[in-house]
C-alpha positions in Angstrom: -12.1 -17.1 40.7 -11.8 -20.2 42.9 -8.4 -19.8 44.7 -9.6 -17.6 47.6 -12.6 -19.8 48.9 -10.7 -23.0 48.3 -7.7 -21.7 50.2 -9.9 -20.6 53.2 -11.5 -24.0 53.3 -8.2 -25.7 53.2 -6.9 -23.6 56.1 -10.0 -24.4 58.2 -9.6 -28.1 57.5 -5.8 -28.1 58.3 -6.5 -27.0 61.9 -8.2 -30.3 62.5 -5.5 -32.7 61.2 -1.9 -33.6 61.9 0.8 -31.2 60.6 2.4 -33.7 58.2 -0.9 -34.5 56.5 -1.7 -30.8 56.2 1.7 -30.1 54.6 1.1 -32.9 52.1 -2.3 -31.6 51.2 -1.0 -28.0 50.8 1.6 -29.2 48.4 -0.9 -31.1 46.4 -3.2 -28.1 46.3 -0.5 -25.8 45.0 0.6 -28.2 42.3 -3.1 -28.8 41.2 -3.8 -25.0 41.2 -0.7 -24.3 39.1 -1.6 -27.1 36.7 -5.0 -25.5 36.1 -3.7 -22.0 35.8 -3.3 -19.8 32.7 0.2 -18.4 32.9 0.9 -15.1 31.0 4.5 -13.9 31.0 6.7 -11.6 29.0 9.0 -8.6 29.2 8.1 -4.9 29.4 10.4 -2.6 27.4 10.4 0.9 25.9 10.4 1.4 22.1 14.2 1.1 22.0 14.2 -2.3 23.8 15.3 -1.0 27.2 13.5 -2.9 30.1 10.9 -1.1 32.1 10.8 -2.2 35.8 7.9 -1.6 38.2 5.3 -1.6 35.4 1.9 -2.8 36.5 0.4 -5.4 34.2 -3.3 -6.2 34.6 -4.9 -9.2 33.0 -8.4 -8.1 31.8 -11.2 -10.4 31.0 -14.3 -8.6 29.8 -14.4 -5.5 32.2 -12.7 -7.2 35.2 -9.1 -7.4 36.2 -8.6 -11.1 37.0 -4.9 -10.9 37.9 -2.2 -8.3 38.4 1.6 -8.5 38.1 4.5 -6.1 38.3 7.6 -6.2 36.1 10.9 -6.9 37.9 14.3 -5.4 37.5 14.8 -7.2 34.3 11.4 -6.1 32.9 9.9 -9.6 33.1 6.5 -10.3 34.6 4.3 -13.3 35.2 0.6 -13.6 35.9 -1.5 -16.6 36.7 -5.2 -17.1 36.7 -7.6 -20.1 36.8 -10.0 -18.4 34.4 -10.0 -19.3 30.7 -11.1 -17.4 27.7 -10.1 -14.2 25.9 -7.9 -11.7 27.7 -6.1 -8.4 27.1 -3.2 -6.9 29.0 -3.4 -3.4 30.4 0.0 -2.1 31.2 1.0 1.2 32.9 4.2 2.7 34.2 5.3 6.2 35.3 6.1 8.6 32.4 4.7 6.1 29.9 1.3 5.9 28.1 -0.9 3.0 29.1 -0.8 0.1 26.7 -3.7 -2.1 25.8 -2.6 -5.3 24.0 -4.5 -7.1 21.3 -6.8 -9.7 22.7 -5.7 -13.3 22.9 -7.0 -16.7 24.0 -5.8 -18.6 27.1 -6.9 -22.1 28.1 -6.2 -24.1 31.2 -2.5 -25.2 31.6 -1.5 -22.8 28.8 1.6 -20.6 28.9 1.2 -17.4 26.9 4.1 -15.1 26.1 3.2 -11.5 25.5 5.9 -8.9 25.4 4.8 -5.3 26.0 6.2 -2.1 24.5 5.4 1.1 26.3 5.6 4.4 24.5 6.4 7.7 26.1 3.4 9.7 27.4 1.4 11.5 24.6 2.7 9.2 21.8 0.7 6.4 20.4 2.4 3.0 20.0 3.5 2.5 16.4 4.7 -0.9 15.1 5.9 -1.7 11.6 5.8 -5.1 10.0 6.8 -4.4 6.4 10.3 -3.3 7.3 11.7 -6.6 8.5 8.7 -9.0 8.3 8.6 -9.1 12.2 6.6 -6.7 14.4 9.1 -4.0 15.3 8.6 -0.7 17.1 8.9 2.0 14.5 11.7 3.7 16.6 13.9 0.7 15.8 13.3 0.8 12.0 16.1 1.9 9.7 13.8 2.7 6.8 11.2 5.3 6.0 7.7 4.1 7.1 4.4 5.9 7.2 1.5 4.5 9.2 -2.0 5.6 8.5 -4.4 4.6 11.4 -8.0 3.4 11.0 -9.4 6.6 12.5 -8.1 8.6 9.5 -10.2 6.6 7.2 -13.4 6.9 9.3 -15.2 9.2 6.8 -13.4 8.3 3.6 -14.8 6.3 0.7 -11.3 5.2 -0.5 -7.7 5.5 0.3 -6.5 7.9 -2.4 -6.7 11.0 -0.2 -4.7 9.5 2.7 -2.0 8.0 0.5 -1.1 11.6 -0.3 -0.5 12.2 3.4 3.0 10.9 3.3 6.4 12.3 2.2 7.6 11.0 -1.2 4.2 10.0 -2.4 2.4 11.2 -5.5 -1.0 9.8 -6.4 -2.3 10.5 -9.9 -5.9 9.7 -10.6 -7.1 9.8 -14.3 -10.5 11.3 -13.8 -13.0 11.1 -11.0 -14.4 8.4 -8.7 -13.4 5.0 -10.2 -10.7 6.4 -12.4 -7.4 4.6 -12.3 -5.3 5.9 -9.4 -1.5 5.3 -9.6 1.0 5.7 -6.8 4.5 7.0 -7.5 6.9 6.7 -4.6 10.2 8.7 -4.5 10.2 9.0 -8.3 9.6 5.3 -9.0 7.2 4.0 -11.6 3.6 3.4 -10.6 3.9 -0.3 -11.1 7.0 -0.6 -8.8 4.9 -1.0 -5.6 4.3 -4.3 -3.8 0.8 -4.3 -2.5 -0.2 -6.7 0.3 -3.7 -7.4 1.6 -3.4 -9.4 4.8 -0.1 -10.6 3.6 -1.3 -11.8 0.2 0.2 -10.1 -2.8 -2.5 -8.1 -4.6 -0.9 -6.4 -7.5 -1.2 -7.7 -11.1 1.6 -9.7 -12.5 4.2 -7.0 -13.2 3.2 -4.7 -10.4 0.2 -2.8 -11.8 -2.4 -1.9 -9.0 -5.3 0.4 -9.2 -5.7 2.2 -5.8 -8.8 4.1 -7.1 -11.1 1.1 -6.5 -9.9 0.2 -3.0 -12.7 0.8 -0.4 -12.0 1.8 3.2 -14.4 -1.0 4.3 -12.5 -3.6 6.4 -9.3 -1.7 6.7 -7.6 -1.3 10.1 -5.1 1.2 8.5 -2.3 1.4 6.0 1.4 0.8 6.3 3.7 2.3 3.6 7.3 1.4 3.3 9.2 3.8 1.1 12.0 2.2 -0.8 12.7 -1.2 -2.4 12.3 -4.3 -0.3 12.6 -7.2 -2.7 14.8 -8.9 -0.1 11.6 -9.8 1.8 8.8 -9.5 -0.7 10.4 -10.5 -4.0 9.4 -9.2 -7.4 7.5 -5.9 -7.8 8.8 -4.3 -4.5 11.1 -2.0 -6.5 10.0 1.3 -5.1 7.7 0.6 -2.1 5.6 -1.8 -0.2 2.0 -1.0 0.7 0.4 -3.2 3.4 -3.4 -3.2 3.9 -4.8 -5.2 6.9 -8.3 -6.3 7.8 -9.4 -5.7 11.5 -9.9 -8.6 13.9 -13.0 -8.9 16.1 -12.3 -8.4 19.8 -15.6 -7.7 21.6 -16.9 -10.5 23.8 -20.4 -9.7 22.6 -21.3 -9.4 18.9 -21.1 -5.8 17.5 -22.9 -4.5 14.5 -21.8 -1.2 13.0 -23.7 0.5 10.2 -22.9 3.7 8.4 -24.8 5.4 5.6 -24.3 8.7 3.8 -25.3 10.6 0.7 -23.9 13.6 -1.2 -24.0 15.7 -4.3 -23.7 14.2 -7.8 -26.1 11.4 -6.8 -23.6 9.9 -4.4 -24.5 7.4 -1.7 -22.8 4.8 0.4 -23.9 2.1 2.8 -21.7 -0.2 5.0 -22.5 -2.9 7.5 -19.9 -4.7 9.7 -20.4 -7.4 12.3 -17.5 -8.5 14.6 -16.8 -10.1 17.9 -14.9 -12.9 19.8 -15.9 -15.9 21.7 -13.6 -18.3 23.5 -11.1 -19.5 20.8 -12.9 -17.8 17.9 -12.7 -14.2 16.6 -14.6 -12.9 13.6 -15.0 -9.8 11.5 -17.2 -9.5 8.3 -18.4 -6.5 6.4 -20.0 -5.3 3.2 -20.3 -1.9 1.5 -21.8 -0.4 -1.6 -20.9 3.0 -3.2 -22.5 4.7 -6.1 -22.0 8.0 -7.9 -22.7 9.7 -11.2 -19.5 11.8 -11.2 -19.7 15.1 -13.2 -18.7 13.8 -16.7 -21.1 12.1 -19.0 -20.9 8.3 -19.3 -18.8 8.2 -16.1 -21.1 6.5 -13.6 -19.2 4.4 -11.0 -20.2 1.8 -8.4 -18.3 -0.6 -6.3 -19.2 -3.4 -3.8 -16.8 -4.7 -1.3 -17.0 -7.7 1.0 -14.5 -8.6 3.7 -14.0 -11.4 6.2 -11.4 -12.1 8.9 -11.9 -15.3 11.0 -9.4 -16.6 13.5 -9.4 -19.7 15.6 -6.9 -20.6 18.4 -6.2 -24.3 17.9 -4.0 -24.0 21.0 -3.1 -20.8 22.9 0.1 -20.4 20.8 -1.2 -21.9 17.5 -3.7 -20.0 15.5 -5.4 -20.5 12.2 -6.8 -17.5 10.3 -8.8 -17.1 7.1 -9.1 -13.7 5.3 -11.1 -12.7 2.3 -11.5 -9.5 0.4 -13.8 -9.3 -2.7 -14.2 -6.1 -4.7 -16.5 -5.7 -7.7 -16.6 -2.4 -9.5 -17.7 -0.9 -12.8 -17.0 2.6 -14.2 -17.7 4.4 -17.4 -14.9 5.2 -19.8 -15.6 8.7 -21.1 -11.9 9.1 -22.0 -9.8 12.2 -21.9 -12.7 14.6 -22.2 -10.2 17.5 -22.5 -8.8 16.0 -25.8 -12.1 15.1 -27.4 -14.8 17.5 -26.2 -17.2 14.6 -26.2 -17.4 11.5 -23.9 -16.7 8.1 -25.3 -19.2 5.3 -24.6 -17.5 2.4 -22.8 -17.3 0.5 -19.5 -14.6 -1.0 -17.4 -15.4 -3.8 -15.0 -13.1 -5.2 -12.3 -13.6 -8.3 -10.2 -10.9 -8.8 -7.6 -10.6 -11.5 -4.9 -7.8 -11.8 -2.4 -7.9 -14.6 0.2 -5.5 -16.3 2.5 -5.4 -19.1 5.0 -2.6 -18.8 7.6 -1.3 -21.1 10.3 0.9 -19.4 12.9 2.7 -20.7 16.0 4.8 -19.1 18.7 6.9 -21.6 20.7 8.3 -20.5 24.1 8.0 -16.9 23.0 11.0 -17.2 20.8 10.4 -19.4 17.8 7.8 -18.1 15.5 6.6 -20.1 12.5 4.1 -19.0 9.8 2.7 -20.7 6.7 0.2 -19.0 4.4 -1.6 -20.1 1.3 -2.9 -17.1 -0.6 -4.7 -16.5 -3.8 -5.5 -13.5 -6.0 -8.1 -13.7 -8.7 -8.3 -10.5 -10.9 -10.2 -9.8 -14.0 -10.6 -6.6 -15.9 -12.9 -6.2 -18.8 -12.8 -3.1 -21.1 -15.8 -2.9 -23.4 -16.7 -0.2 -25.9 -20.3 0.4 -26.9 -21.6 2.5 -29.8 -18.8 4.6 -31.4 -19.0 8.4 -30.9 -17.5 11.3 -32.9 -17.0 12.0 -36.6 -16.3 8.8 -38.7 -13.6 8.8 -41.4 -13.1 5.8 -43.6 -9.8 5.0 -45.2 -8.4 2.0 -47.2 -5.0 0.5 -46.4 -3.7 -2.6 -48.1 -7.1 -3.3 -49.6 -8.8 -3.2 -46.2 -11.3 -0.5 -45.1 -10.8 1.1 -41.7 -13.1 3.6 -39.9 -11.6 6.0 -37.4 -13.7 8.2 -35.2 -12.6 11.7 -34.3 -13.7 14.0 -31.4 -14.9 17.6 -31.6 -12.6 20.4 -32.4 -11.0 21.4 -29.1 -8.1 23.5 -27.8 -5.8 21.6 -25.4 -4.0 23.9 -23.0 -1.0 22.8 -21.0 0.1 24.3 -17.7 3.3 25.4 -19.4 1.5 27.9 -21.6 1.5 25.9 -24.8 -1.8 25.0 -26.6 -3.0 23.1 -29.6 -6.3 23.0 -31.5 -7.7 20.2 -33.6 -9.5 16.9 -33.6 -8.1 13.8 -32.0 -8.8 10.2 -33.0 -10.5 8.1 -30.4 -8.4 5.3 -28.9 -11.1 2.8 -27.9 -9.7 -0.7 -27.0 -11.8 -3.6 -25.9 -9.7 -5.9 -23.8 -10.1 -8.8 -21.3 -7.2 -9.3 -18.9 -7.0 -12.1 -16.3 -4.2 -12.2 -13.7 -4.3 -15.1 -11.2 -1.8 -16.0 -8.5 -1.5 -18.8 -6.0 1.2 -18.4 -3.4 2.6 -20.6 -0.7 4.7 -18.7 1.9 6.6 -20.1 4.8 8.5 -18.0 7.4 10.4 -19.1 10.5 12.1 -16.6 12.8 13.9 -17.3 16.1 14.9 -14.8 18.8 18.4 -15.7 20.0 20.0 -14.5 23.2 21.7 -11.1 23.1 18.7 -9.6 21.2 19.3 -11.0 17.7 16.6 -12.5 15.5 17.1 -14.6 12.4 14.4 -15.1 9.8 14.2 -17.6 7.0 11.5 -17.4 4.3 10.5 -19.5 1.3 7.9 -18.4 -1.3 6.5 -20.3 -4.2 4.0 -18.7 -6.5 2.2 -19.8 -9.6 1.2 -16.8 -11.8 -1.2 -17.4 -14.6 -2.6 -14.8 -17.0 -4.5 -14.2 -20.1 -4.7 -11.2 -22.4 -7.4 -10.9 -25.1 -7.4 -8.0 -27.5 -9.7 -8.6 -30.5 -8.6 -5.5 -32.4 -5.0 -6.8 -32.4 -6.1 -10.4 -32.9 -4.4 -11.3 -29.6 -5.3 -14.1 -27.3 -2.2 -14.8 -25.2 -1.7 -17.0 -22.1 1.1 -17.4 -19.7 2.1 -19.5 -16.7 5.0 -18.4 -14.5 6.1 -20.6 -11.6 8.5 -18.6 -9.4 10.6 -19.5 -6.3 12.3 -17.3 -3.7 14.5 -17.9 -0.6 15.0 -15.2 2.0 17.5 -15.0 4.9 17.6 -12.0 7.3 19.2 -11.1 10.6 18.1 -8.2 12.8 18.9 -7.0 16.3 20.4 -4.3 18.4 23.5 -3.4 20.4 22.9 -2.0 23.9 19.5 -0.6 22.8 21.4 2.1 20.8 22.3 0.5 17.5 19.7 -1.4 15.5 20.5 -3.4 12.4 18.9 -5.5 9.8 20.8 -7.4 7.1 19.3 -9.8 4.6 18.7 -10.8 1.1 16.8 -13.0 -1.3 17.5 -15.2 -4.3 14.6 -15.4 -6.7 14.1 -17.8 -9.6 11.7 -16.2 -11.9 10.2 -18.2 -14.8 10.6 -15.3 -17.2 13.9 -13.7 -16.4 15.8 -16.3 -14.4 17.8 -15.8 -11.2 18.0 -12.5 -9.4 19.6 -11.5 -6.0 18.3 -8.6 -3.9 20.4 -7.6 -0.8 19.3 -5.1 1.8 21.0 -3.6 4.8 19.7 -1.1 7.3 21.1 0.7 10.4 19.7 3.0 13.0 21.5 4.7 15.8 20.1 6.5 18.8 22.8 8.8 20.3 20.3 10.6 22.6 17.4 8.6 24.1 13.9 10.1 24.1 12.6 11.9 27.2 10.3 14.8 28.0 13.3 17.2 28.0 13.9 19.5 25.0 16.0 18.1 22.2 16.1 14.7 23.9 15.5 12.0 21.3 17.7 11.7 18.3 17.7 8.8 15.8 19.9 8.5 12.8 19.1 5.9 10.1 20.5 4.7 6.9 19.7 1.9 4.5 20.7 0.4 1.2 18.5 -1.9 -0.9 17.9 -3.2 -4.4 14.7 -4.1 -6.0 13.5 -6.2 -8.9 10.3 -6.1 -10.9 8.9 -8.6 -13.4 7.4 -7.4 -16.7 3.6 -7.2 -16.9 1.5 -9.6 -19.0 1.0 -6.9 -21.6 4.7 -6.1 -21.8 5.6 -9.8 -22.2 3.0 -10.4 -24.9 4.0 -7.2 -26.8 7.7 -7.2 -26.3 9.9 -6.1 -29.2 11.6 -9.5 -29.3 8.3 -11.3 -29.5 7.0 -9.0 -32.2 10.1 -9.5 -34.3 10.0 -13.3 -34.0 6.3 -13.4 -34.9 6.9 -11.2 -37.9 9.8 -13.3 -39.1 12.4 -10.4 -38.7 15.3 -12.5 -37.4 17.8 -10.2 -39.2 16.5 -7.2 -37.1 17.0 -9.2 -33.9 20.7 -9.7 -34.8 21.3 -6.3 -36.3 19.9 -4.4 -33.3 20.9 -6.9 -30.6 17.3 -7.3 -29.4 17.0 -9.6 -26.5 13.9 -11.1 -24.8 12.3 -8.7 -22.3 13.8 -9.0 -18.8 13.4 -7.7 -15.3 13.5 -4.1 -14.3 16.0 -3.1 -11.6 16.2 -0.5 -8.9 18.8 0.5 -6.3 18.3 2.9 -3.4 20.3 4.3 -0.5 18.9 6.8 1.9 19.9 8.7 5.1 17.6 10.2 7.7 17.4 11.8 11.1 14.5 12.0 13.5 14.7 14.7 16.2 12.5 15.4 19.2 12.4 19.1 19.7 9.9 19.7 22.6 10.0 16.3 24.2 7.4 14.1 22.4 5.2 17.1 21.5 7.3 18.3 18.5 9.2 15.8 16.3 10.9 16.6 13.1 12.1 14.0 10.5 14.4 14.8 7.6 15.9 12.4 5.0 17.8 12.2 1.7 17.3 9.4 -0.9 19.1 8.5 -4.1 17.3 6.0 -6.4 18.6 4.4 -9.6 16.1 2.7 -11.9 17.5 0.8 -14.9 16.2 -1.6 -17.6 12.8 0.1 -17.3 10.2 -0.8 -19.8 8.8 1.7 -22.4 6.9 1.4 -25.6 8.1 2.0 -29.2 5.2 3.1 -31.5 4.1 1.3 -34.6 5.9 3.8 -36.9 9.2 3.3 -35.1 8.8 -0.5 -35.4 8.7 -0.1 -39.2 11.3 2.7 -39.4 14.0 1.3 -37.1 13.3 -2.5 -36.8 11.9 -3.4 -40.2 8.5 -4.7 -39.2 6.2 -4.5 -42.2 3.6 -1.7 -42.0 0.8 -4.3 -42.5 1.8 -5.8 -39.2 3.1 -2.8 -37.3 -0.2 -0.9 -37.9 -2.1 -3.6 -36.1 0.1 -3.1 -33.1 -0.2 -0.4 -30.4 3.6 -0.6 -30.1 6.3 -2.9 -28.7 7.8 -3.0 -25.2 11.5 -3.0 -24.6 13.9 -2.5 -21.6 15.3 0.8 -22.9 14.5 3.4 -20.2 16.8 4.4 -17.3 16.5 7.3 -14.9 17.7 8.6 -11.6 15.6 10.1 -8.8 17.1 11.8 -5.8 15.5 14.1 -3.3 14.9 15.2 0.2 12.0 14.7 2.6 10.9 16.7 5.6 8.2 15.8 8.0 7.0 17.3 11.3 4.3 16.4 13.9 3.3 18.7 16.7 0.8 18.5 19.5 0.6 22.1 21.0 -2.5 21.2 23.1 -4.0 18.0 24.4 -6.8 18.0 21.9 -4.9 19.4 18.8 -2.5 17.4 16.6 -0.7 18.8 13.6 1.5 17.2 11.0 2.9 18.1 7.6 5.6 17.2 5.1 7.5 18.4 2.1 9.3 16.5 -0.6 11.8 17.8 -3.2 12.3 15.4 -6.1 15.0 15.8 -8.7 14.5 13.0 -11.3 16.4 12.9 -14.6 16.1 10.5 -17.5 19.5 8.9 -18.4 18.4 6.7 -21.4 15.2 6.4 -23.4 14.1 4.9 -26.7 12.7 8.3 -27.7 16.1 9.9 -27.6 17.8 6.8 -29.2 15.3 7.2 -32.0 16.3 10.8 -32.4 19.9 9.8 -32.8 19.0 7.1 -35.3 17.0 9.6 -37.3 19.9 11.9 -38.0 19.2 13.9 -34.9 15.6 14.8 -35.9 13.3 14.7 -32.9 9.5 14.4 -32.8 7.9 17.8 -32.9 4.6 19.6 -33.3 4.9 21.4 -36.6 3.1 24.4 -35.1 5.7 24.5 -32.3 8.9 24.2 -34.3 12.3 23.6 -32.6 10.8 22.0 -29.4 11.6 18.3 -29.1 8.8 16.2 -27.6 8.8 12.8 -26.0 5.4 11.6 -27.3 5.2 8.2 -25.5 8.1 8.4 -23.1 10.4 11.2 -21.8 13.6 12.4 -23.5 17.1 12.1 -22.0 17.7 15.0 -19.7 14.1 15.6 -18.8 11.9 14.3 -15.9 9.9 11.1 -16.0 6.2 11.8 -16.6 3.7 12.6 -13.8 6.3 13.1 -11.0 6.2 16.7 -9.8 9.4 18.0 -8.3 7.7 19.5 -5.3 4.9 18.0 -3.2 3.6 18.6 0.3 0.8 17.7 2.7 -0.6 18.9 6.0 -3.3 17.9 8.5 -4.7 19.6 11.5 -6.9 17.5 13.8 -9.0 18.6 16.8 -10.4 15.8 19.0 -12.7 15.9 22.1 -14.7 13.2 23.7 -17.8 13.7 21.5 -16.5 15.9 18.7 -13.7 15.6 16.2 -12.7 17.7 13.1 -9.8 17.7 10.7 -8.7 19.6 7.7 -6.1 18.0 5.3 -4.2 19.3 2.3 -2.3 17.8 -0.5 -0.1 20.1 -2.7 1.9 19.5 -5.8 3.8 21.6 -8.3 3.6 21.2 -12.1 4.9 18.0 -13.6 6.1 16.7 -17.0 3.7 14.7 -19.1 2.5 14.1 -22.7 -0.8 14.3 -24.5 0.2 11.0 -26.1 -1.4 12.2 -29.4 1.3 10.8 -31.6 0.2 10.7 -35.3 -3.3 11.1 -33.9 -4.7 14.4 -35.3 -7.3 14.6 -38.0 -4.6 14.3 -40.7 -2.6 11.6 -38.9 0.0 14.2 -37.8 1.4 15.6 -34.5 -0.3 18.9 -34.2 -1.9 17.8 -30.9 1.4 17.0 -29.2 2.5 19.6 -26.6 6.0 20.1 -25.0 6.5 17.8 -22.0 8.0 20.3 -19.5 5.5 21.3 -16.8 2.5 20.1 -18.9 0.4 19.0 -16.0 -0.9 21.6 -13.6 0.0 22.0 -10.0 -2.7 21.9 -7.4 -3.7 22.4 -3.8 -6.4 19.9 -2.7 -8.1 20.7 0.6 -10.4 18.3 2.4 -12.2 18.4 5.7 -14.2 16.1 7.9 -16.5 16.4 11.0 -17.7 13.8 13.5 -20.1 14.3 16.4 -21.1 11.6 18.8 -24.8 12.0 19.6 -25.0 9.0 21.9 -22.7 6.1 22.5 -24.6 4.3 19.8 -24.9 7.0 17.1 -22.4 9.4 15.4 -23.1 11.9 12.7 -20.4 12.8 10.2 -19.6 14.8 7.1 -16.8 14.6 4.5 -16.0 17.7 2.4 -13.5 17.1 -0.5 -11.7 19.6 -2.7 -12.8 22.8 -0.9 -11.2 25.0 -3.5 -12.9 23.0 -6.3 -9.7 22.6 -8.3 -10.4 20.4 -11.4 -6.8 20.0 -12.6 -5.7 17.5 -10.0 -5.3 14.6 -12.5 -3.2 14.5 -15.7 -3.9 16.8 -18.6 -7.2 16.0 -20.4 -8.9 14.5 -17.3 -10.9 16.9 -15.2 -11.1 16.0 -11.5 -14.1 16.2 -9.2 -15.1 19.7 -8.1 -16.2 20.4 -4.5 -18.1 17.3 -3.1 -19.8 16.8 0.2 -21.2 13.6 1.9 -23.0 13.5 5.2 -24.3 10.5 7.1 -24.8 8.5 10.3 -22.9 5.8 12.0 -24.8 3.4 14.3 -23.5 0.8 16.7 -25.4 -2.1 18.1 -24.4 -4.6 20.8 -20.9 -5.0 22.2 -19.8 -4.2 25.8 
C-alpha cells in the first residue's frame, strides 16, 4: 500500500512551497491515485432485496484486509485500493451471517461491481441459477428448488444417494454399482430431465441420462429444479432440470488434495485434485478411479473421471472459461438375475465427454452478456460374450434360430403373486452414439425499479447413430434445432417477486413448439428471529416439451410401416410420424419459519399433465393390429408411438431444524397420485374384443406387460417417498446419518411371450410389484491435522437388497474407509 507514505512525503514537501503550487500538486496527486486505484462498488441487500445499511465490507487479498468500506443508507458501498490481483469481499452486519464472496480479479484503473446478499444469522447463503437463468437468492424463487452442497458429497462415490434427499424425487437403479440409475421427478418419466454440466446439456438426444455413472469428483454441488422449464432450457426439460457445476480454484498458492479409500467387495477409489489462482488465472483439475466387484457374478464395474475448469480474466469484467468433464466406465451385464437364476455374460462401456468454452462480460454492473460453445460426445457399447443358459433351436420361415433360457426360478412380487419357470435371455448387442454441438447466447439487463430482462438464443446440432446387428439396423440422424427465449423478472417493494417468460423452439424432427412459464412469490411476513416471522407463498405454471430419443425415432411405428410397405395401415389407423412429448404443470407452495431461522417448514402441491408420451408396441401387436408381416415383426423389438398419457398430482412436505449449534436436521415426505389416462396396452384390449393380456396361471387379472393400463399407476413411481438426514458437526469431527424411504410401486416383469413355451406364465400383476424399502446410510469424518482427515462411508445399514426394480438385487451393507490429504494452499 503506497498511499500513506506518499501522502506523508507530500505534506512535508508542501510546507516548503507556495500555497498555490501545493494545491495544484495535491489535485494532481489525488487524480493520479484515483486513476491507479481498483474501485470495488455494489449494493448490500438481504435475500428479499431490501438494502442493508451500516454493513462493513472488507476487501481481502490473501490474508490481509487492504481496504474497508461501509454501506450507506441506500445499501451502496465503494472501496478503493492501489493493489492489484485477486480479492474476496468479507461482509458483516448486525443480525446477519458474515458473507464471503467468490474471488475475483481487479487490475489498475478497473471498476468492479460486486453486489452482496446477506443471509440471516444461522442460515447459509443459497442462490439458484436454474430457476431464471440469473443468480437469484432462493428466497425470491417461485419454483421448487433443492440445493445439495459440496460437503454432502465429501464421502460419496456417486450422486445417487443424495439425489434421493429431495422431495418429489425417486431414483431407481437397476442393479448395483454401475447399474443404470434413472431419476423420476414428481411422477414424470426418467427421460424428462434436462441435465446440465457447467451449462452444457449432457443428456442423450431425447433426454436419457444415466446418473449411476456420475462421479462426485469435480462437483461443487447439485441444483435440482422440480418442474418443467423448457422456457429457458428447451427440449427435454419436461419434468426437471439438474445442474452439475465444477468448482473453481481460489487459493493464491497451489493446492493438491488426495483421497483414497477401500472397502468390502474388492472396492477401492483414488482421487487427486490440484487447484489455485494466480493474478488473472484460476484453475482446477482432477482425476479419480473407482473399482468394485459388486456381489453378482459378471458384474464388475470401474469408472475413471477427469475434470478441468480454467478461467482467465481478459479484463476485470470480461472472463473466458474452459470446462471439461470426461467419464469412461465399464460394467458387466449379468441381467435380471432374479428372472434367470444365472448371470449373463456381457459388458456395457460408456465414454462421455462434456466441454464448454464460455465468454462472459458484465458492463457497469447491469448489462450481462454470455456466449458459450458446448459439446457433448457420448458413446455406449453393449456387447454380449459367450451365451449362457439352455439352448433351444427352432425354425421359422426356413431360418434356424437359437434361444437361450435361464434356470428354473420362482419370481416373487411384493404384491404376493409369484411365477415359476424359465425365461428367455434378452441379450442385445448395440452401439449408440449421441453427439451434440451447441452455441448459446444470453443477454440480460437490470433496469431501474428492480426489473431484469433476459434474451437467449440457442442453436444445437444433434447427431446420432444407432447400430443393432440383430435387427439389421444401422441408422443415422442429424437434427439442427433453434430456440429463442425472452424472460422478465423482478420484484415489487421487496415483497412480490415475479418471472414471466417463454421460448419458441424450431426442432428439426417435430417442428415449432412454444413453452411459456410464469412464476410468482409473495412474502407477507418478512423473516426475522421472532417466532413465525417469515412466510413465503409461491406459485408457478409452466409447460415442457421433449424430443423423442434416437431409438424411438428409428423404431417409430410410422417408420416401421413405411419400411414394410404397409401404407394402407397408415391410413386405416391414422398413424402419424412420431412427435414431441408434452407436459404441463402448475404448483403452489408455502415456506414458513417457525422458530426464527432454526425451524423452517415447506409445503407444496403440484399437478402435472403428461401427454403424447412414447411407449412401445410389441412385435405380436404389430402383426395383429397393424398388419406388419410376421417375418418382419419378429425381427423387431417393437415400435414406438405417442400413445401414452397420464396425470401426476401430489403434495410435498419438507422441514429443516437446527436445535443446537452443531446439530442440523432435515427431512421430507412426498405423496404422489399418478394415474394413466391413455395407453396402447388398453387400446389393444379394446381392439381385441376386450380381452386383456393375462398370465394363464393368474386368470382374470389384466396385466400391462410393456406399459401400464388405463386407471393404474405409471411404472416405478411409488406413491409415497420420504427422506431424512441428521448431521453433527464440530471443528474436527463430523458425522451424519441419512435415510431414503419408499413404498411399493407398480412395475412389470416385461416377460411378454418369453417363457419356455413362448407364453406369458412369467408375467405378474403390475400393482405394487416392486418392494418398498428403507435405505439408511452413514458417514464419519475426523480431522487429524489440518493436512489429514480420515473418513468412512457406510451404505445400506439394514442390508436391504430390494431397493431396485424386481429382478435386480441391490447391494447389501457396504463400507469404505480412507484418508484425505491436503498439500499446499494458504
